[in-house]
N, C-alpha and C positions, 0 to 999 in steps of 0.2 A: 774291499780293500784290506790290507794286511799290515800288521806291525810285527817286528821281531827285534829283540834287544841285541841280536848278533848279526843282523843283516836281513836281506830279503827272504820271504817265506811264501807260503801259499795259504789260500783262504777258503771260506765256505759261503761265499756270497750266494744269495738265493737264486737269481734268474738263470745264469749260465756261466760256465767256466771262463768264457771269453771276457767276462767283466772283471776278472781278477787283476788287482794292482798291488805291487809290493810296497812295503813301507818299513820304517825303522822307528825305534824309540830313541830319541835324541837326548843328549845330556846338555843341551844348550841352556837349560834353566837350573843347572846343578853347580853353580859357583865356579864356572870355568873362567880362566884368564882369557883376555881378548884374542891372543894368537890361537888358542885352542878352539875358540868359537869359529874362527875363520876356517880352520882345518875340518871341524865337524860339519859345517854347512857344505863345504866342498865334497867331503866324503859321502854325504847322503846322495848327492847328485851322481858321483862316480859309481856308486853301487847300483844305480838304476832305480833308486827309490822314487816313489810318487807321493807318498804320504809320510808325515812326521808327527809323532805323538810327543807333546811337550807337557811336563808336569807343572801344575800350579798348586803351590802350598797355600791354602786359604789362610792358615795361621800366620804365615809371613806377610801375606798381601793385605790383610785387614786385621792388624793387631788390636785395634780398638773398634768397637761397633761404629760403622758408618764412616770410618776414617781409613782410606787406603794408603798404604805405604808406597809413595810414588816412585821410590827407588826400585822396588820390586816390579811395579807396573811397567816401568821403563824397561826393566830386564826382560819381562815377558814380551813386550812390544818389539824389542830388538830381536829376540829369538824368533818371533813370528815373521818379521821382515826378512831376516837372514834365510829362514827356511823357504819362504815364498820366492826369494831371489834365486834360490837353488832349485826351483821348479817343484816345490813340495806343496801339497795341500795339507793344512794343519788341523790336528785335533788337540784341543786343550783338555787335559784331564785334571779335574778339580777334586781335591780331597784334603783331609786333615784339618779339622775345625780348630779355630783359636779358643783359648780358655774362656773368653767371655761368652762364646756360643755353646761350648760343651759343658760349662759349669766347673771345670777343673783343668789346670795346665797339663795334667797327665792323661786326660781323656781326649779322644779324637773324633767323636761324633756329635753333631749338633742336637740340642734339646728341641729346637723349633725348626722345622724344615724351611720356614719362611726366611730365616736368617741366611741360609745357604742360597736360597732362591734370589734374595736381594743382591748378594755378592755376584752370583752367576749372571744375573741380568745386567749388572753394571759392567762386567767384563764384555758381555755380548754387545752392549751399546758402544763401549770404547773401541772394540775391535770389529765393528760391523763391516761385513764384506771381506774380511781378511782371514777369518777362522771358519773352516768348513764344518767343524763339529765340536761339541762340548761333551766330553765323557764325564758322567756324574759318578764320581768316586772310583776308587780302586779296590777290587776284590772285596766287595761288601759281604761276601759269604764267609769271610774269615774274621775271627775275633781280633787278629792283629790289626785289622783296619776298621773293624766295627766293634769297638771295645765293650759294648753292652752285650755282645754275643749276637751272631748273625740272626737277623729278623727280616724276612722278605716283606712283611707288612710295613715295617718302619722304612725300609728302603723304598718301597713303592710310594710312600708318602713323600719322601725326599725327591724322588724322580718326578712325580707329578708337579710339585711346587717349582722345581727347577725348569721343567719343560715350559710351563706357562710363562715364566719370567724371561727365559732365553728367546722364545718365539716372539714375545712382545717387543723385545729389543732388536732382534735380527731374525725375521721370519725365514730367511733362507739358510740359516745355520741348522745343522742336524744335531739332534740330541741323542747321545749314545748311552745305552744301558751299561753301567759300570762293569768293566772287565771281570768276569768270574774266574776265580782260581779253580783250575780244572773246568771241565764242562758240566757245571753243577746244575743239571736240569731240574732237580728238585727245588732248588732255590728259585729258579726262573718260574716254575709252576706256582710256587707260593706267591711270587710277586704278581703273576697274572690273577690269581685268586683274590689278591688285595687291590686289584684295579689298575695294574700297570699298563694294560693294553691301551694303545693310542697315545701314550706319553713317552714314547721313544721311537726314533727313526731307524736305529741300528742297534743290534745286540752285539756286545763285545765279549770275548772269552779269551782265556789264557790256557790253552790246552796242553799244559806240560804233561808228558807221558811218564807218570810215576810208577806205572804198573810193572815195569820190568826192564830188562836190558836188551831186548830184541828190537828196539827201534819203534818208530811211530806207527808202524803197521800192526803191531801186536795188539790184540783185542782181548780184554777180559769181559765177562758178562756176570751180572748179578743174578740172583735166584729167579727174578722175574723175566730174565732173558735180555734185558736191556744192556747196552754197552756201558761199562762203568765210567764215571766222570774222570777217573785218572788214566783212562786210555785216550791217546791223542784223537782217535776217530770218534770219541764220545761226542764230538760236536754234531754228529748225526742225530744224537738223542735230543740235543737242543733244538735242532730243526724239527724233529718229531713233536716236541712239546709245543713249538710255535704253530705247527700245522694243526694241532688239536685245538688251538685257539683261533684258527683261521687267520693267522698272522703271517705275512710273507715278507717281513722286514729282513734286510740282509744281515749276515753275521760278519763281524770284523774281528780278526785276531790282533789284539792290541798289545800282546806280549807273546 
């Protein structure tokens, strides 16, 4: 399955090209007025989309430990229901820790993975059967979203904790490895080394082609011959890293 912020795209699912399904990143959880929500949901169906990725800001939804902001939970529920009514399968992407979990209002990563796991498990219980997958964080390989500095070991800890909580609440929901900025196979390999295998059902990537102006088919290679992460087709290196771990989970482009 595939997501694109600008419309349908193509993906790198593992088994066969015939399994590809287009999707979009929807703004239904981005403070939209009611009329725009209706237009957005209708537009996803008109585009031929089959999947919708919705953002969940943990900091908004659980401003105090153990206390959910029901206004925001209702907003997420409404976005899920609108998307499903438009024929979409839903991925909820959870990120941005509240200050009580991060230790500071200006930090965005949790000190204890169990805190995120508890929140994710509560969402999975609340939305059981209506959410196809939970994407754990956004671009954890960037300091912008992982303010302590990217650390695949720390991320693997977070992923394992969230996986167990989500599967305990909704065994049929898939757990998605947080979308990597670029095809960062080194970060993925570090996460595997830290024990991430078996704790995600789908790998997400954001294969923005930063390497030049000649379009997504342009390839750059590093000194070791591998396609660089900033090449769109670098997702092939993600697949190679997965094969090296005997891991055949699908790849989903969530941006």
